[in-house]
C-alpha positions in Angstrom: 91.5 39.1 113.4 92.7 42.7 113.3 90.4 45.4 114.6 89.8 48.4 112.4 91.2 51.8 113.5 88.4 54.0 114.6 88.7 57.8 114.8 86.0 59.9 116.2 84.8 62.8 114.0 86.5 65.6 115.9 89.8 63.7 115.8 89.3 62.8 112.2 89.1 66.5 111.1 92.2 67.3 113.2 94.1 64.3 111.7 92.9 65.3 108.2 94.1 68.9 108.7 97.5 67.9 109.9 98.0 65.6 106.8 96.7 68.2 104.4 99.0 70.9 106.0 102.1 68.8 105.6 101.4 67.9 102.0 100.5 71.4 101.0 103.4 73.1 102.8 106.0 70.7 101.4 104.6 71.3 97.9 104.6 75.1 98.0 107.7 75.8 100.0 110.2 75.2 97.2 108.1 77.4 94.9 107.9 80.3 97.3 111.4 79.9 98.4 112.7 80.1 94.9 110.3 82.9 93.9 111.3 85.2 96.8 114.9 84.2 97.3 115.9 87.8 96.6 114.1 89.2 99.7 115.1 88.9 103.3 113.8 90.6 106.4 116.3 92.8 108.2 116.2 93.7 111.8 116.5 97.5 112.1 118.5 97.1 115.3 121.2 95.2 113.5 121.6 98.1 111.0 122.3 100.3 114.0 120.1 103.1 112.6 120.1 106.1 115.0 117.0 107.6 116.4 115.0 109.6 113.8 114.9 113.4 114.1 113.0 116.3 112.6 114.9 119.0 110.8 113.6 122.3 109.4 115.2 123.9 106.4 114.3 127.4 105.1 115.7 127.8 101.6 115.1 130.0 98.6 114.5 128.4 95.3 115.5 130.5 92.3 113.8 129.7 89.0 115.7 131.7 86.3 114.2 131.5 82.8 115.8 134.7 81.4 119.3 135.7 80.4 122.1 133.8 78.8 122.4 131.1 81.5 118.9 130.1 82.6 118.5 127.4 85.3 115.0 126.4 84.0 114.8 125.3 80.4 111.5 124.5 78.6 111.6 121.0 76.9 108.0 120.6 75.8 105.7 123.4 74.7 102.1 123.7 76.1 99.1 122.6 74.2 97.7 125.1 71.8 95.2 127.6 73.2 95.7 126.3 76.8 95.2 129.1 79.4 96.9 127.0 82.0 99.9 126.0 79.9 98.8 122.4 80.0 101.5 120.0 78.8 104.3 122.4 79.3 107.5 120.8 80.8 110.6 122.5 82.1 113.9 120.9 83.3 115.5 122.7 86.3 118.8 123.0 88.0 117.7 125.8 90.3 120.0 127.3 93.0 119.0 126.9 96.6 120.2 129.8 98.8 119.9 130.7 102.5 118.5 134.2 101.7 116.1 135.6 99.1 118.8 137.2 97.0 120.5 135.1 94.4 123.8 136.5 95.6 123.3 134.9 99.1 125.1 131.7 100.0 124.1 128.7 97.8 123.8 125.5 99.8 122.4 123.3 97.1 120.4 122.9 93.9 116.9 121.8 93.1 117.2 119.4 90.1 114.4 117.8 88.2 111.4 119.1 86.3 108.0 120.7 86.6 105.1 120.1 84.3 101.8 121.9 83.9 99.3 119.1 84.7 96.0 120.8 85.2 93.5 122.0 82.5 91.4 124.1 85.0 94.1 126.1 86.8 97.8 126.6 86.7 98.8 123.5 88.7 102.3 122.0 88.3 103.6 118.5 88.9 106.9 119.1 90.8 109.5 116.3 90.6 112.8 117.4 92.1 115.7 116.5 94.2 117.1 119.0 96.7 120.8 118.3 96.3 123.0 119.7 99.0 126.6 120.9 98.5 127.3 122.5 101.9 128.8 121.3 105.1 127.8 118.0 106.6 124.9 117.7 104.2 127.2 117.8 101.1 126.1 115.0 98.8 122.9 114.3 100.6 119.5 114.7 98.9 115.8 114.6 99.5 113.1 114.2 96.9 109.9 116.4 96.6 107.1 115.1 94.4 103.7 116.8 94.5 101.2 119.3 93.1 102.0 123.0 93.1 99.2 125.4 92.4 101.5 128.4 91.8 99.0 131.2 92.5 98.0 129.8 95.9 99.6 131.7 98.8 101.1 128.5 100.3 101.5 125.2 98.6 102.3 121.9 100.4 104.1 119.0 98.8 105.4 115.7 100.2 109.0 114.6 100.7 109.0 111.0 99.6 112.6 109.9 100.2 116.2 110.8 100.3 119.9 109.7 100.3 123.0 110.2 102.4 122.0 111.8 105.7 118.4 111.8 104.4 118.0 108.0 104.0 114.4 106.9 104.8 113.4 110.6 104.7 109.8 111.6 104.8 108.1 114.9 105.5 106.7 117.9 103.6 107.6 121.2 102.1 105.6 124.4 102.1 106.3 126.8 99.2 105.5 130.5 99.2 106.3 132.8 96.3 108.7 135.5 97.4 109.1 137.3 94.1 107.7 136.8 90.6 108.9 139.0 87.7 106.1 139.1 85.2 108.4 140.7 82.6 111.3 138.2 82.7 109.4 135.2 84.1 112.0 134.7 86.9 110.8 133.7 90.3 112.1 133.2 93.8 110.2 130.9 96.1 110.7 130.3 99.8 110.7 126.6 100.7 110.2 125.5 104.3 111.1 121.8 104.4 110.3 119.6 107.4 112.2 116.4 107.1 112.1 113.3 109.3 115.4 111.5 108.9 118.2 109.6 110.7 
């Protein structure tokens, strides 16, 4: 007569866990494998990415709203009776120069838009790419996205990414108004950008 197979309680739980694990994993693997077939881990060493470095750019951002060739064009008017211009949106293609005068060497453009996004004070949402056209940085960009309280002495905004020589870029910019013409509305802002990149 055959003797029944006896498994002690600790061994029974271990045995049960192993059986459950194999059943569950075999059932879910095809689903997960199919669902995430478009993702694969990459070893950074195999991409041969160089060591990251920190670069400091001092640039002058020219917001020209006057004249026959403005670089900042309103596309949405502000809400009625808003003292902070809430709702206002302007598209920009602003020159970036190495000196405060517009006639100084242009090394790029700030392309994007700014929008008045605060009902309590003049606070802008800035969304712009710093697009470089000079030297080894030609064709490379980094992206600034943040809050700009324009009447503060210094405003800080994050750098959230980039392309070309600024792939995987991160960092911040500090903006400081250099000149604001209350008659024409034109402004020059000094941007100090600190960029971590490869």
